[in-house]
GUVOLO-163318 format. One record per residue: residue number from 1; residue in one letter; x, y, z of N, C-alpha, C, O in turn. Coordinates in steps of 0.1 Angstrom, whole numbers. Layout:
BEGIN
(atom NUM A (X Y Z) (X Y Z) (X Y Z) (X Y Z)),
...
# end
This chain:
BEGIN
(atom 1 D (274 97 350) (269 90 338) (280 83 330) (278 77 320)),
(atom 2 D (293 84 335) (304 79 328) (303 63 328) (304 57 339)),
(atom 3 K (302 57 317) (301 43 316) (313 35 320) (313 23 322)),
(atom 4 D (325 42 320) (337 36 324) (339 34 339) (348 27 344)),
(atom 5 I (330 40 347) (330 39 362) (319 30 366) (307 31 363)),
(atom 6 D (324 19 373) (314 9 378) (309 11 392) (298 7 395)),
(atom 7 A (317 18 400) (314 20 414) (319 33 420) (329 38 414)),
(atom 8 V (313 37 430) (317 50 437) (318 48 452) (312 39 458)),
(atom 9 V (326 56 458) (327 57 473) (321 70 477) (326 81 472)),
(atom 10 I (312 70 486) (305 82 491) (312 86 504) (310 79 514)),
(atom 11 A (321 96 503) (328 101 515) (326 116 516) (336 123 516)),
(atom 12 T (314 120 517) (310 134 517) (305 137 531) (305 129 540)),
(atom 13 P (302 150 534) (296 153 547) (283 144 548) (276 141 539)),
(atom 14 D (280 141 561) (269 131 564) (256 134 557) (250 125 552)),
(atom 15 H (252 146 556) (239 149 550) (238 147 535) (227 147 529)),
(atom 16 W (249 144 529) (249 140 514) (250 126 512) (249 121 500)),
(atom 17 H (251 117 522) (253 103 520) (241 97 512) (243 90 502)),
(atom 18 A (229 99 517) (217 93 511) (215 99 496) (213 91 487)),
(atom 19 P (215 112 495) (212 117 481) (223 112 471) (219 108 460)),
(atom 20 A (235 112 475) (246 108 466) (245 93 463) (247 89 451)),
(atom 21 T (241 85 472) (239 70 470) (228 68 460) (229 60 451)),
(atom 22 I (217 75 462) (205 73 453) (209 77 439) (205 70 430)),
(atom 23 L (215 89 438) (219 93 424) (229 84 418) (228 81 406)),
(atom 24 A (238 78 426) (248 69 420) (241 56 415) (244 51 405)),
(atom 25 C (232 51 424) (224 39 419) (216 42 407) (216 33 398)),
(atom 26 D (210 53 406) (202 57 394) (211 58 382) (206 57 371)),
(atom 27 A (224 61 384) (234 62 373) (240 49 370) (249 48 361)),
(atom 28 G (235 38 377) (240 25 374) (253 21 381) (261 12 376)),
(atom 29 K (256 28 392) (269 25 399) (266 17 411) (256 18 418)),
(atom 30 D (276 8 415) (276 2 428) (282 12 438) (289 21 434)),
(atom 31 V (278 11 451) (282 21 460) (287 16 473) (282 6 479)),
(atom 32 Y (298 22 478) (303 20 492) (300 34 498) (306 44 494)),
(atom 33 V (293 34 509) (289 46 516) (294 46 530) (292 36 537)),
(atom 34 E (300 57 535) (304 57 548) (292 59 558) (281 63 553)),
(atom 35 K (294 56 570) (283 58 580) (283 72 584) (293 79 584)),
(atom 36 P (272 78 588) (259 72 588) (253 72 574) (255 81 566)),
(atom 37 A (246 61 570) (240 60 557) (230 71 555) (229 78 544)),
(atom 38 S (222 74 565) (211 84 563) (208 90 577) (213 85 587)),
(atom 39 H (200 101 577) (197 108 589) (183 103 594) (179 107 605)),
(atom 40 N (176 96 586) (162 92 590) (158 79 583) (165 76 573)),
(atom 41 L (147 73 587) (143 61 581) (139 63 566) (141 54 558)),
(atom 42 R (132 74 563) (128 77 550) (140 77 540) (139 71 529)),
(atom 43 E (150 84 543) (162 84 535) (168 70 533) (171 66 522)),
(atom 44 G (168 63 544) (173 49 543) (165 40 534) (170 33 526)),
(atom 45 R (152 42 535) (142 34 527) (144 38 512) (144 29 503)),
(atom 46 L (146 51 509) (148 56 495) (161 50 490) (162 47 478)),
(atom 47 M (171 49 498) (184 43 494) (182 28 490) (187 23 479)),
(atom 48 V (175 21 498) (172 6 496) (164 5 483) (167 -4 474)),
(atom 49 E (154 13 481) (146 13 469) (154 16 457) (152 9 446)),
(atom 50 A (163 25 457) (172 29 446) (181 17 442) (183 14 431)),
(atom 51 A (186 11 453) (195 -1 450) (188 -12 444) (193 -18 434)),
(atom 52 R (176 -15 449) (168 -26 443) (163 -23 429) (163 -31 420)),
(atom 53 R (158 -11 427) (153 -7 414) (163 -8 403) (160 -11 392)),
(atom 54 N (176 -5 407) (186 -4 397) (195 -17 398) (205 -18 391)),
(atom 55 Q (192 -26 406) (199 -39 408) (214 -36 411) (223 -41 404)),
(atom 56 R (216 -27 421) (230 -22 424) (234 -28 438) (225 -31 446)),
(atom 57 I (247 -29 440) (252 -34 453) (255 -21 461) (262 -12 455)),
(atom 58 V (250 -20 473) (253 -9 482) (259 -14 495) (252 -22 501)),
(atom 59 Q (270 -10 499) (276 -15 511) (278 -3 520) (284 8 516)),
(atom 60 L (274 -4 533) (276 6 543) (289 3 551) (290 -8 556)),
(atom 61 G (297 13 552) (309 11 560) (306 11 575) (299 20 580)),
(atom 62 T (311 2 582) (310 2 597) (324 0 602) (331 -9 598)),
(atom 63 Q (327 8 612) (340 6 619) (337 -1 632) (326 -1 637)),
(atom 64 S (348 -6 638) (348 -12 651) (340 -25 652) (337 -29 663)),
(atom 65 R (338 -32 641) (331 -45 641) (340 -55 648) (334 -66 653)),
(atom 66 S (353 -53 648) (362 -64 654) (366 -61 668) (374 -68 674)),
(atom 67 R (360 -50 674) (363 -47 688) (357 -58 697) (346 -63 694)),
(atom 68 P (364 -62 707) (359 -73 716) (345 -69 721) (336 -78 722)),
(atom 69 S (342 -57 725) (329 -53 730) (318 -54 720) (307 -58 723)),
(atom 70 T (321 -51 707) (312 -52 697) (309 -67 694) (297 -71 692)),
(atom 71 I (319 -75 693) (317 -89 691) (309 -96 702) (300 -104 699)),
(atom 72 R (311 -92 714) (303 -97 726) (289 -93 724) (280 -101 727)),
(atom 73 A (286 -80 720) (272 -75 719) (265 -83 708) (254 -87 710)),
(atom 74 I (272 -86 697) (266 -94 686) (263 -108 691) (252 -113 688)),
(atom 75 E (272 -114 699) (269 -127 704) (257 -127 713) (248 -136 713)),
(atom 76 L (255 -117 722) (244 -116 731) (231 -114 723) (220 -120 727)),
(atom 77 V (231 -106 712) (219 -105 704) (215 -118 697) (204 -122 697)),
(atom 78 R (225 -124 692) (222 -137 685) (217 -148 694) (210 -157 691)),
(atom 79 A (222 -147 707) (218 -157 717) (204 -154 723) (199 -161 731)),
(atom 80 G (198 -142 719) (185 -139 724) (185 -132 737) (175 -130 744)),
(atom 81 E (197 -129 742) (198 -123 756) (196 -108 755) (194 -102 766)),
(atom 82 V (196 -102 743) (194 -88 742) (185 -86 730) (186 -92 720)),
(atom 83 G (175 -76 732) (167 -73 721) (155 -83 718) (148 -81 708)),
(atom 84 G (153 -92 726) (143 -102 724) (130 -98 728) (120 -105 727)),
# end
């Protein structure tokens, strides 16, 4: 509830990522949360709802986005060759 803190980084054990993110949003903080964001769809949905309800920015950390294999996979999805 400290008004001097604008944002938090959630770097806890995985099972605390969703609850901590929701609590931080409800306290009026923007959030950077490590992956995995949640363990199930319900937790993820509750995180999104908390961010929207409180008009907060929540960013999920993803690693390896610049690996050649990841870039190629993104290209294939965007081209409709995967997941279509």
